[in-house]
N, CA, C and O atoms as a GROMACS GRO file, in nm:
protein
  552
    1MET      N    1  13.242   3.532   5.448
    1MET     CA    2  13.143   3.552   5.520
    1MET      C    3  13.232   3.597   5.678
    1MET      O    4  13.256   3.490   5.734
    2ASN      N    5  13.275   3.689   5.746
    2ASN     CA    6  13.399   3.692   5.818
    2ASN      C    7  13.272   3.637   6.007
    2ASN      O    8  13.162   3.690   5.987
    3ILE      N    9  13.270   3.594   6.088
    3ILE     CA   10  13.221   3.526   6.178
    3ILE      C   11  13.268   3.697   6.259
    3ILE      O   12  13.367   3.769   6.273
    4ILE      N   13  13.105   3.691   6.298
    4ILE     CA   14  13.119   3.831   6.383
    4ILE      C   15  13.067   3.808   6.508
    4ILE      O   16  12.976   3.728   6.529
    5SER      N   17  13.145   3.907   6.630
    5SER     CA   18  13.092   3.810   6.775
    5SER      C   19  13.055   3.911   6.839
    5SER      O   20  13.165   3.958   6.867
    6PHE      N   21  12.962   3.996   6.894
    6PHE     CA   22  12.864   4.083   6.996
    6PHE      C   23  12.990   4.150   7.074
    6PHE      O   24  12.976   4.273   7.073
    7ASP      N   25  13.094   4.116   7.133
    7ASP     CA   26  13.172   4.131   7.242
    7ASP      C   27  13.303   4.246   7.116
    7ASP      O   28  13.370   4.342   7.154
    8SER      N   29  13.301   4.200   7.001
    8SER     CA   30  13.380   4.280   6.927
    8SER      C   31  13.323   4.384   6.813
    8SER      O   32  13.375   4.440   6.717
    9ILE      N   33  13.206   4.383   6.864
    9ILE     CA   34  13.112   4.463   6.764
    9ILE      C   35  13.087   4.636   6.901
    9ILE      O   36  13.064   4.632   7.022
   10LYS      N   37  13.104   4.757   6.815
   10LYS     CA   38  13.060   4.895   6.872
   10LYS      C   39  12.999   4.939   6.804
   10LYS      O   40  13.002   4.938   6.681
   11VAL      N   41  12.898   5.011   6.912
   11VAL     CA   42  12.801   5.091   6.851
   11VAL      C   43  12.901   5.246   6.804
   11VAL      O   44  12.970   5.324   6.870
   12GLY      N   45  12.862   5.236   6.646
   12GLY     CA   46  12.938   5.282   6.542
   12GLY      C   47  12.985   5.232   6.529
   12GLY      O   48  13.039   5.230   6.640
   13ASP      N   49  13.054   5.134   6.453
   13ASP     CA   50  13.066   5.068   6.350
   13ASP      C   51  13.013   5.044   6.223
   13ASP      O   52  12.892   5.019   6.216
   14THR      N   53  13.060   5.046   6.151
   14THR     CA   54  13.008   5.007   6.010
   14THR      C   55  13.013   4.836   5.935
   14THR      O   56  13.055   4.734   5.990
   15LEU      N   57  12.967   4.845   5.823
   15LEU     CA   58  12.899   4.714   5.756
   15LEU      C   59  13.018   4.811   5.640
   15LEU      O   60  13.053   4.929   5.635
   16PRO      N   61  13.048   4.693   5.563
   16PRO     CA   62  13.153   4.666   5.452
   16PRO      C   63  13.062   4.743   5.377
   16PRO      O   64  12.955   4.683   5.386
   17PRO      N   65  13.044   4.866   5.292
   17PRO     CA   66  12.926   4.890   5.216
   17PRO      C   67  12.942   4.815   5.135
   17PRO      O   68  13.040   4.743   5.149
   18LEU      N   69  12.849   4.794   5.005
   18LEU     CA   70  12.790   4.692   4.885
   18LEU      C   71  12.798   4.774   4.835
   18LEU      O   72  12.765   4.874   4.898
   19THR      N   73  12.855   4.798   4.660
   19THR     CA   74  12.794   4.859   4.578
   19THR      C   75  12.807   4.838   4.486
   19THR      O   76  12.917   4.796   4.449
   20LEU      N   77  12.670   4.862   4.370
   20LEU     CA   78  12.632   4.703   4.284
   20LEU      C   79  12.603   4.819   4.140
   20LEU      O   80  12.598   4.942   4.140
   21PRO      N   81  12.590   4.740   4.047
   21PRO     CA   82  12.675   4.826   3.882
   21PRO      C   83  12.507   4.930   3.876
   21PRO      O   84  12.410   4.907   3.949
   22PRO      N   85  12.515   5.036   3.774
   22PRO     CA   86  12.413   5.081   3.750
   22PRO      C   87  12.346   5.032   3.732
   22PRO      O   88  12.380   4.923   3.687
   23VAL      N   89  12.201   5.051   3.743
   23VAL     CA   90  12.071   5.001   3.736
   23VAL      C   91  12.016   4.998   3.607
   23VAL      O   92  11.937   5.092   3.597
   24ASN      N   93  12.023   4.913   3.477
   24ASN     CA   94  11.976   4.940   3.419
   24ASN      C   95  11.854   4.804   3.336
   24ASN      O   96  11.827   4.695   3.385
   25ARG      N   97  11.826   4.838   3.260
   25ARG     CA   98  11.655   4.818   3.175
   25ARG      C   99  11.675   4.638   3.243
   25ARG      O  100  11.632   4.616   3.356
   26THR      N  101  11.741   4.524   3.166
   26THR     CA  102  11.773   4.400   3.218
   26THR      C  103  11.792   4.405   3.363
   26THR      O  104  11.817   4.285   3.378
   27THR      N  105  11.799   4.450   3.473
   27THR     CA  106  11.816   4.444   3.603
   27THR      C  107  11.668   4.457   3.671
   27THR      O  108  11.642   4.398   3.776
   28LEU      N  109  11.579   4.535   3.607
   28LEU     CA  110  11.446   4.599   3.632
   28LEU      C  111  11.381   4.423   3.550
   28LEU      O  112  11.328   4.336   3.619
   29ALA      N  113  11.400   4.413   3.432
   29ALA     CA  114  11.322   4.285   3.378
   29ALA      C  115  11.309   4.170   3.483
   29ALA      O  116  11.215   4.122   3.546
   30LEU      N  117  11.469   4.140   3.474
   30LEU     CA  118  11.476   4.013   3.591
   30LEU      C  119  11.456   3.982   3.690
   30LEU      O  120  11.430   3.868   3.728
   31PHE      N  121  11.466   4.105   3.768
   31PHE     CA  122  11.364   4.145   3.849
   31PHE      C  123  11.230   4.101   3.898
   31PHE      O  124  11.201   4.026   3.991
   32ALA      N  125  11.126   4.191   3.776
   32ALA     CA  126  11.037   4.126   3.773
   32ALA      C  127  10.983   3.985   3.772
   32ALA      O  128  10.882   3.940   3.827
   33GLY      N  129  11.080   3.922   3.688
   33GLY     CA  130  11.062   3.796   3.649
   33GLY      C  131  11.053   3.693   3.762
   33GLY      O  132  10.974   3.604   3.793
   34ALA      N  133  11.196   3.755   3.824
   34ALA     CA  134  11.220   3.653   3.942
   34ALA      C  135  11.113   3.669   4.078
   34ALA      O  136  11.090   3.564   4.138
   35SER      N  137  11.054   3.778   4.125
   35SER     CA  138  10.930   3.874   4.201
   35SER      C  139  10.790   3.820   4.159
   35SER      O  140  10.706   3.767   4.233
   36GLY      N  141  10.782   3.844   4.028
   36GLY     CA  142  10.660   3.801   4.010
   36GLY      C  143  10.580   3.969   3.997
   36GLY      O  144  10.457   3.964   4.002
   37ASP      N  145  10.640   4.106   3.983
   37ASP     CA  146  10.651   4.171   3.998
   37ASP      C  147  10.638   4.252   3.900
   37ASP      O  148  10.737   4.319   3.870
   38HIS      N  149  10.494   4.272   3.811
   38HIS     CA  150  10.540   4.320   3.643
   38HIS      C  151  10.468   4.453   3.628
   38HIS      O  152  10.431   4.505   3.523
   39ASN      N  153  10.456   4.500   3.753
   39ASN     CA  154  10.412   4.664   3.706
   39ASN      C  155  10.514   4.692   3.634
   39ASN      O  156  10.634   4.669   3.650
   40ALA      N  157  10.432   4.765   3.523
   40ALA     CA  158  10.405   4.857   3.409
   40ALA      C  159  10.473   4.952   3.418
   40ALA      O  160  10.551   4.985   3.328
   41VAL      N  161  10.458   5.025   3.541
   41VAL     CA  162  10.590   5.160   3.552
   41VAL      C  163  10.756   5.091   3.560
   41VAL      O  164  10.854   5.164   3.552
   42HIS      N  165  10.761   5.022   3.568
   42HIS     CA  166  10.952   4.948   3.636
   42HIS      C  167  10.963   4.867   3.491
   42HIS      O  168  11.080   4.830   3.478
   43ILE      N  169  10.890   4.830   3.387
   43ILE     CA  170  10.933   4.798   3.267
   43ILE      C  171  10.919   4.843   3.126
   43ILE      O  172  10.998   4.828   3.033
   44ASP      N  173  10.764   4.920   3.129
   44ASP     CA  174  10.723   4.954   3.011
   44ASP      C  175  10.789   5.134   3.041
   44ASP      O  176  10.767   5.198   3.144
   45THR      N  177  10.868   5.183   2.924
   45THR     CA  178  10.862   5.338   2.925
   45THR      C  179  10.773   5.420   2.869
   45THR      O  180  10.783   5.543   2.877
   46ASP      N  181  10.628   5.326   2.772
   46ASP     CA  182  10.512   5.444   2.802
   46ASP      C  183  10.460   5.394   2.864
   46ASP      O  184  10.342   5.374   2.837
   47TYR      N  185  10.500   5.359   2.946
   47TYR     CA  186  10.355   5.347   2.971
   47TYR      C  187  10.396   5.437   3.146
   47TYR      O  188  10.312   5.497   3.214
   48ALA      N  189  10.529   5.422   3.176
   48ALA     CA  190  10.638   5.533   3.285
   48ALA      C  191  10.523   5.648   3.278
   48ALA      O  192  10.430   5.679   3.352
   49ARG      N  193  10.594   5.716   3.098
   49ARG     CA  194  10.562   5.804   3.070
   49ARG      C  195  10.463   5.866   3.068
   49ARG      O  196  10.473   5.987   3.088
   50ARG      N  197  10.295   5.793   3.035
   50ARG     CA  198  10.181   5.804   3.031
   50ARG      C  199  10.130   5.841   3.235
   50ARG      O  200  10.018   5.885   3.259
   51ALA      N  201  10.195   5.822   3.308
   51ALA     CA  202  10.234   5.797   3.447
   51ALA      C  203  10.305   5.970   3.484
   51ALA      O  204  10.308   6.014   3.599
   52ARG      N  205  10.344   6.029   3.391
   52ARG     CA  206  10.443   6.140   3.442
   52ARG      C  207  10.507   6.182   3.477
   52ARG      O  208  10.521   6.298   3.514
   53VAL      N  209  10.628   6.012   3.475
   53VAL     CA  210  10.748   5.968   3.528
   53VAL      C  211  10.802   5.998   3.376
   53VAL      O  212  10.729   6.003   3.278
   54PRO      N  213  11.001   6.027   3.377
   54PRO     CA  214  11.049   6.040   3.251
   54PRO      C  215  11.096   5.884   3.173
   54PRO      O  216  11.143   5.868   3.060
   55ASP      N  217  11.058   5.765   3.294
   55ASP     CA  218  11.126   5.649   3.220
   55ASP      C  219  11.117   5.619   3.390
   55ASP      O  220  11.117   5.671   3.501
   56VAL      N  221  11.107   5.449   3.288
   56VAL     CA  222  11.090   5.306   3.383
   56VAL      C  223  11.157   5.332   3.513
   56VAL      O  224  11.247   5.415   3.507
   57PHE      N  225  11.138   5.292   3.601
   57PHE     CA  226  11.265   5.309   3.738
   57PHE      C  227  11.250   5.170   3.824
   57PHE      O  228  11.203   5.060   3.796
   58ALA      N  229  11.312   5.223   3.942
   58ALA     CA  230  11.350   5.022   3.941
   58ALA      C  231  11.237   5.028   4.107
   58ALA      O  232  11.201   5.121   4.179
   59HIS      N  233  11.211   4.853   4.108
   59HIS     CA  234  11.100   4.812   4.237
   59HIS      C  235  11.137   4.885   4.371
   59HIS      O  236  11.230   4.964   4.358
   60GLY      N  237  11.102   4.879   4.454
   60GLY     CA  238  11.128   4.935   4.578
   60GLY      C  239  11.207   4.812   4.628
   60GLY      O  240  11.314   4.806   4.689
   61MET      N  241  11.119   4.710   4.582
   61MET     CA  242  11.179   4.557   4.699
   61MET      C  243  11.238   4.504   4.622
   61MET      O  244  11.219   4.383   4.615
   62LEU      N  245  11.347   4.572   4.519
   62LEU     CA  246  11.508   4.535   4.490
   62LEU      C  247  11.599   4.591   4.533
   62LEU      O  248  11.714   4.551   4.517
   63SER      N  249  11.560   4.719   4.612
   63SER     CA  250  11.628   4.838   4.650
   63SER      C  251  11.630   4.714   4.818
   63SER      O  252  11.736   4.668   4.860
   64MET      N  253  11.513   4.688   4.877
   64MET     CA  254  11.546   4.632   4.955
   64MET      C  255  11.623   4.492   4.980
   64MET      O  256  11.688   4.478   5.084
   65ALA      N  257  11.612   4.357   4.853
   65ALA     CA  258  11.649   4.259   4.828
   65ALA      C  259  11.802   4.288   4.844
   65ALA      O  260  11.879   4.203   4.890
   66TRP      N  261  11.852   4.450   4.793
   66TRP     CA  262  12.000   4.479   4.797
   66TRP      C  263  12.076   4.474   4.938
   66TRP      O  264  12.181   4.418   4.970
   67LEU      N  265  11.956   4.577   5.037
   67LEU     CA  266  11.962   4.556   5.198
   67LEU      C  267  11.975   4.437   5.189
   67LEU      O  268  12.090   4.405   5.157
   68GLY      N  269  11.888   4.333   5.208
   68GLY     CA  270  11.919   4.210   5.242
   68GLY      C  271  12.077   4.130   5.223
   68GLY      O  272  12.155   4.075   5.300
   69ARG      N  273  12.071   4.162   5.061
   69ARG     CA  274  12.220   4.109   5.038
   69ARG      C  275  12.365   4.185   5.129
   69ARG      O  276  12.478   4.136   5.130
   70LEU      N  277  12.319   4.334   5.212
   70LEU     CA  278  12.424   4.366   5.279
   70LEU      C  279  12.424   4.297   5.382
   70LEU      O  280  12.525   4.254   5.437
   71LEU      N  281  12.290   4.278   5.424
   71LEU     CA  282  12.302   4.215   5.568
   71LEU      C  283  12.364   4.069   5.580
   71LEU      O  284  12.450   4.047   5.666
   72THR      N  285  12.304   3.927   5.458
   72THR     CA  286  12.386   3.838   5.422
   72THR      C  287  12.528   3.814   5.414
   72THR      O  288  12.597   3.718   5.444
   73SER      N  289  12.555   3.936   5.362
   73SER     CA  290  12.698   3.928   5.328
   73SER      C  291  12.776   3.949   5.473
   73SER      O  292  12.883   3.888   5.477
   74TRP      N  293  12.754   4.000   5.555
   74TRP     CA  294  12.774   4.060   5.700
   74TRP      C  295  12.724   3.947   5.837
   74TRP      O  296  12.772   3.953   5.950
   75VAL      N  297  12.637   3.867   5.799
   75VAL     CA  298  12.586   3.726   5.889
   75VAL      C  299  12.502   3.678   5.786
   75VAL      O  300  12.440   3.722   5.690
   76GLU      N  301  12.527   3.548   5.856
   76GLU     CA  302  12.425   3.408   5.805
   76GLU      C  303  12.241   3.480   5.811
   76GLU      O  304  12.177   3.532   5.903
   77GLN      N  305  12.221   3.460   5.723
   77GLN     CA  306  12.087   3.510   5.734
   77GLN      C  307  11.942   3.497   5.830
   77GLN      O  308  11.842   3.566   5.847
   78ARG      N  309  12.012   3.316   5.903
   78ARG     CA  310  11.954   3.314   5.980
   78ARG      C  311  11.974   3.353   6.149
   78ARG      O  312  11.945   3.295   6.254
   79GLN      N  313  12.033   3.473   6.115
   79GLN     CA  314  12.047   3.547   6.228
   79GLN      C  315  11.994   3.661   6.222
   79GLN      O  316  12.018   3.742   6.311
   80LEU      N  317  11.912   3.692   6.120
   80LEU     CA  318  11.835   3.865   6.087
   80LEU      C  319  11.731   3.788   6.194
   80LEU      O  320  11.710   3.667   6.208
   81ARG      N  321  11.658   3.930   6.281
   81ARG     CA  322  11.551   3.901   6.387
   81ARG      C  323  11.456   4.004   6.313
   81ARG      O  324  11.335   3.998   6.337
   82ALA      N  325  11.498   4.081   6.240
   82ALA     CA  326  11.395   4.204   6.223
   82ALA      C  327  11.502   4.268   6.063
   82ALA      O  328  11.616   4.243   6.024
   83PHE      N  329  11.365   4.378   6.000
   83PHE     CA  330  11.449   4.388   5.889
   83PHE      C  331  11.307   4.486   5.871
   83PHE      O  332  11.195   4.443   5.842
   84GLY      N  333  11.334   4.593   5.888
   84GLY     CA  334  11.250   4.669   5.765
   84GLY      C  335  11.313   4.802   5.708
   84GLY      O  336  11.408   4.864   5.757
   85VAL      N  337  11.239   4.834   5.592
   85VAL     CA  338  11.220   4.982   5.528
   85VAL      C  339  11.151   5.040   5.507
   85VAL      O  340  11.033   5.006   5.498
   86ARG      N  341  11.220   5.212   5.483
   86ARG     CA  342  11.072   5.289   5.420
   86ARG      C  343  11.144   5.345   5.295
   86ARG      O  344  11.265   5.361   5.308
   87PHE      N  345  11.091   5.376   5.178
   87PHE     CA  346  11.068   5.439   5.089
   87PHE      C  347  11.042   5.583   5.037
   87PHE      O  348  10.939   5.647   5.017
   88VAL      N  349  11.240   5.620   5.015
   88VAL     CA  350  11.232   5.774   5.054
   88VAL      C  351  11.290   5.883   4.952
   88VAL      O  352  11.301   6.005   4.963
   89GLY      N  353  11.329   5.772   4.825
   89GLY     CA  354  11.336   5.820   4.692
   89GLY      C  355  11.335   5.754   4.597
   89GLY      O  356  11.389   5.645   4.616
   90ILE      N  357  11.277   5.776   4.446
   90ILE     CA  358  11.304   5.644   4.356
   90ILE      C  359  11.440   5.589   4.283
   90ILE      O  360  11.526   5.676   4.300
   91THR      N  361  11.460   5.549   4.255
   91THR     CA  362  11.574   5.526   4.258
   91THR      C  363  11.583   5.458   4.086
   91THR      O  364  11.537   5.350   4.047
   92GLN      N  365  11.686   5.600   3.981
   92GLN     CA  366  11.672   5.554   3.847
   92GLN      C  367  11.715   5.465   3.763
   92GLN      O  368  11.786   5.372   3.802
   93LEU      N  369  11.677   5.479   3.632
   93LEU     CA  370  11.784   5.420   3.569
   93LEU      C  371  11.900   5.502   3.544
   93LEU      O  372  11.881   5.621   3.519
   94GLY      N  373  12.040   5.448   3.546
   94GLY     CA  374  12.151   5.488   3.578
   94GLY      C  375  12.250   5.452   3.699
   94GLY      O  376  12.372   5.442   3.710
   95HIS      N  377  12.107   5.432   3.812
   95HIS     CA  378  12.166   5.482   3.932
   95HIS      C  379  12.244   5.382   3.977
   95HIS      O  380  12.209   5.265   3.964
   96VAL      N  381  12.389   5.426   4.050
   96VAL     CA  382  12.481   5.342   4.131
   96VAL      C  383  12.463   5.316   4.279
   96VAL      O  384  12.482   5.411   4.355
   97ILE      N  385  12.448   5.264   4.301
   97ILE     CA  386  12.382   5.253   4.439
   97ILE      C  387  12.435   5.197   4.502
   97ILE      O  388  12.474   5.085   4.468
   98THR      N  389  12.460   5.246   4.616
   98THR     CA  390  12.549   5.215   4.752
   98THR      C  391  12.472   5.180   4.889
   98THR      O  392  12.406   5.266   4.948
   99CYS      N  393  12.484   5.066   4.928
   99CYS     CA  394  12.448   5.022   5.086
   99CYS      C  395  12.525   4.968   5.153
   99CYS      O  396  12.603   4.873   5.137
  100THR      N  397  12.479   5.089   5.301
  100THR     CA  398  12.550   5.046   5.380
  100THR      C  399  12.456   5.106   5.548
  100THR      O  400  12.375   5.193   5.578
  101GLY      N  401  12.538   4.986   5.624
  101GLY     CA  402  12.512   4.998   5.776
  101GLY      C  403  12.562   5.014   5.828
  101GLY      O  404  12.681   5.013   5.799
  102LYS      N  405  12.500   5.056   6.013
  102LYS     CA  406  12.565   5.116   6.105
  102LYS      C  407  12.507   5.058   6.247
  102LYS      O  408  12.386   5.045   6.259
  103VAL      N  409  12.583   5.029   6.342
  103VAL     CA  410  12.565   4.974   6.472
  103VAL      C  411  12.526   5.114   6.520
  103VAL      O  412  12.586   5.221   6.531
  104THR      N  413  12.387   5.065   6.547
  104THR     CA  414  12.287   5.202   6.688
  104THR      C  415  12.319   5.162   6.810
  104THR      O  416  12.356   5.234   6.903
  105GLU      N  417  12.296   4.975   6.807
  105GLU     CA  418  12.246   4.920   6.971
  105GLU      C  419  12.289   4.818   7.010
  105GLU      O  420  12.275   4.727   6.928
  106LYS      N  421  12.353   4.783   7.131
  106LYS     CA  422  12.314   4.624   7.169
  106LYS      C  423  12.285   4.603   7.292
  106LYS      O  424  12.332   4.654   7.393
  107PHE      N  425  12.204   4.526   7.279
  107PHE     CA  426  12.114   4.440   7.378
  107PHE      C  427  12.083   4.321   7.363
  107PHE      O  428  12.116   4.261   7.260
  108GLU      N  429  12.012   4.260   7.465
  108GLU     CA  430  11.991   4.111   7.492
  108GLU      C  431  11.843   4.084   7.525
  108GLU      O  432  11.787   4.104   7.632
  109ALA      N  433  11.782   4.028   7.394
  109ALA     CA  434  11.689   4.065   7.405
  109ALA      C  435  11.641   3.872   7.376
  109ALA      O  436  11.728   3.814   7.310
  110GLU      N  437  11.534   3.791   7.414
  110GLU     CA  438  11.452   3.647   7.446
  110GLU      C  439  11.632   3.551   7.415
  110GLU      O  440  11.687   3.468   7.343
  111GLY      N  441  11.653   3.637   7.524
  111GLY     CA  442  11.795   3.541   7.567
  111GLY      C  443  11.910   3.475   7.474
  111GLY      O  444  11.963   3.365   7.487
  112GLU      N  445  11.943   3.621   7.330
  112GLU     CA  446  12.001   3.655   7.305
  112GLU      C  447  12.077   3.815   7.308
  112GLU      O  448  12.055   3.924   7.361
  113ARG      N  449  12.151   3.770   7.241
  113ARG     CA  450  12.289   3.959   7.292
  113ARG      C  451  12.262   3.983   7.135
  113ARG      O  452  12.318   3.894   7.073
  114ARG      N  453  12.204   4.062   7.060
  114ARG     CA  454  12.153   4.128   6.969
  114ARG      C  455  12.235   4.285   6.926
  114ARG      O  456  12.305   4.362   6.992
  115VAL      N  457  12.191   4.285   6.800
  115VAL     CA  458  12.251   4.508   6.743
  115VAL      C  459  12.168   4.541   6.663
  115VAL      O  460  12.133   4.468   6.571
  116ARG      N  461  12.130   4.633   6.680
  116ARG     CA  462  12.005   4.669   6.618
  116ARG      C  463  12.122   4.810   6.469
  116ARG      O  464  12.194   4.895   6.521
  117LEU      N  465  12.116   4.805   6.330
  117LEU     CA  466  12.204   4.844   6.255
  117LEU      C  467  12.062   4.940   6.182
  117LEU      O  468  11.954   4.903   6.136
  118GLU      N  469  12.131   5.090   6.199
  118GLU     CA  470  12.047   5.184   6.060
  118GLU      C  471  12.108   5.125   5.922
  118GLU      O  472  12.228   5.111   5.896
  119ILE      N  473  12.002   5.094   5.844
  119ILE     CA  474  12.057   5.086   5.699
  119ILE      C  475  12.038   5.179   5.593
  119ILE      O  476  11.985   5.290   5.598
  120GLN      N  477  12.078   5.131   5.516
  120GLN     CA  478  12.065   5.281   5.346
  120GLN      C  479  12.121   5.253   5.250
  120GLN      O  480  12.227   5.193   5.230
  121THR      N  481  12.003   5.326   5.145
  121THR     CA  482  12.068   5.264   5.006
  121THR      C  483  12.120   5.456   4.949
  121THR      O  484  12.058   5.559   4.974
  122VAL      N  485  12.199   5.446   4.902
  122VAL     CA  486  12.154   5.588   4.846
  122VAL      C  487  12.268   5.588   4.680
  122VAL      O  488  12.361   5.517   4.644
  123ASN      N  489  12.205   5.690   4.629
  123ASN     CA  490  12.223   5.639   4.459
  123ASN      C  491  12.418   5.747   4.478
  123ASN      O  492  12.479   5.787   4.577
  124GLN      N  493  12.442   5.752   4.354
  124GLN     CA  494  12.595   5.839   4.357
  124GLN      C  495  12.613   5.973   4.334
  124GLN      O  496  12.713   6.030   4.290
  125TYR      N  497  12.521   6.012   4.364
  125TYR     CA  498  12.464   6.175   4.444
  125TYR      C  499  12.457   6.190   4.555
  125TYR      O  500  12.436   6.302   4.603
  126GLY      N  501  12.472   6.076   4.632
  126GLY     CA  502  12.486   6.069   4.807
  126GLY      C  503  12.329   6.124   4.850
  126GLY      O  504  12.285   6.169   4.956
  127GLU      N  505  12.248   6.094   4.676
  127GLU     CA  506  12.066   6.100   4.769
  127GLU      C  507  12.005   5.981   4.790
  127GLU      O  508  11.974   5.895   4.707
  128ALA      N  509  11.976   5.988   5.005
  128ALA     CA  510  11.918   5.831   5.016
  128ALA      C  511  11.777   5.844   4.912
  128ALA      O  512  11.709   5.942   4.883
  129ARG      N  513  11.765   5.702   4.870
  129ARG     CA  514  11.660   5.630   4.826
  129ARG      C  515  11.547   5.537   4.955
  129ARG      O  516  11.424   5.530   4.946
  130VAL      N  517  11.601   5.497   5.024
  130VAL     CA  518  11.576   5.371   5.083
  130VAL      C  519  11.607   5.366   5.249
  130VAL      O  520  11.677   5.269   5.276
  131LEU      N  521  11.578   5.431   5.342
  131LEU     CA  522  11.594   5.406   5.467
  131LEU      C  523  11.540   5.263   5.604
  131LEU      O  524  11.425   5.227   5.628
  132GLY      N  525  11.645   5.222   5.657
  132GLY     CA  526  11.628   5.072   5.744
  132GLY      C  527  11.672   5.100   5.865
  132GLY      O  528  11.750   5.191   5.892
  133ASP      N  529  11.605   4.999   5.964
  133ASP     CA  530  11.707   4.954   6.028
  133ASP      C  531  11.708   4.784   6.038
  133ASP      O  532  11.622   4.732   5.966
  134ALA      N  533  11.779   4.704   6.104
  134ALA     CA  534  11.772   4.541   6.082
  134ALA      C  535  11.857   4.507   6.271
  134ALA      O  536  11.962   4.556   6.312
  135VAL      N  537  11.765   4.415   6.342
  135VAL     CA  538  11.801   4.332   6.412
  135VAL      C  539  11.860   4.195   6.382
  135VAL      O  540  11.803   4.109   6.313
  136VAL      N  541  11.992   4.182   6.446
  136VAL     CA  542  12.064   4.084   6.454
  136VAL      C  543  12.146   4.003   6.524
  136VAL      O  544  12.255   4.056   6.549
  137ALA      N  545  12.131   3.884   6.567
  137ALA     CA  546  12.149   3.799   6.701
  137ALA      C  547  12.281   3.776   6.634
  137ALA      O  548  12.302   3.740   6.518
  138LEU      N  549  12.372   3.804   6.739
  138LEU     CA  550  12.553   3.771   6.727
  138LEU      C  551  12.586   3.703   6.826
  138LEU      O  552  12.703   3.669   6.841
   0.00000   0.00000   0.00000
């Protein structure tokens, strides 16, 4: 992790992207166990099909965790001040997800110098799956 300074950052700067291996059943099962989210639509193909989707798909919170990993690869976790997302698409089995971030604002609050980031996940087809923002103290 590099040490990032407020003065060296400009609006429009981007974070180094994080590209993950293709989503597979093992990843979903491991995340279900780690998170305690055993919703059957994420781990049981028969259940997913009865719910009228072709197969299991990734937990939304798994995508949020990947965005958290993007952020903490850029700065230390203790520097995060806000982090929120909205889910705009389903991450299917086989999707190769890339997490990206861009500085959209520099400001001071509560005696700290901070930046606001626009963050997102996209699949290999360029389709957004999760959109969000974060605030980081620098």
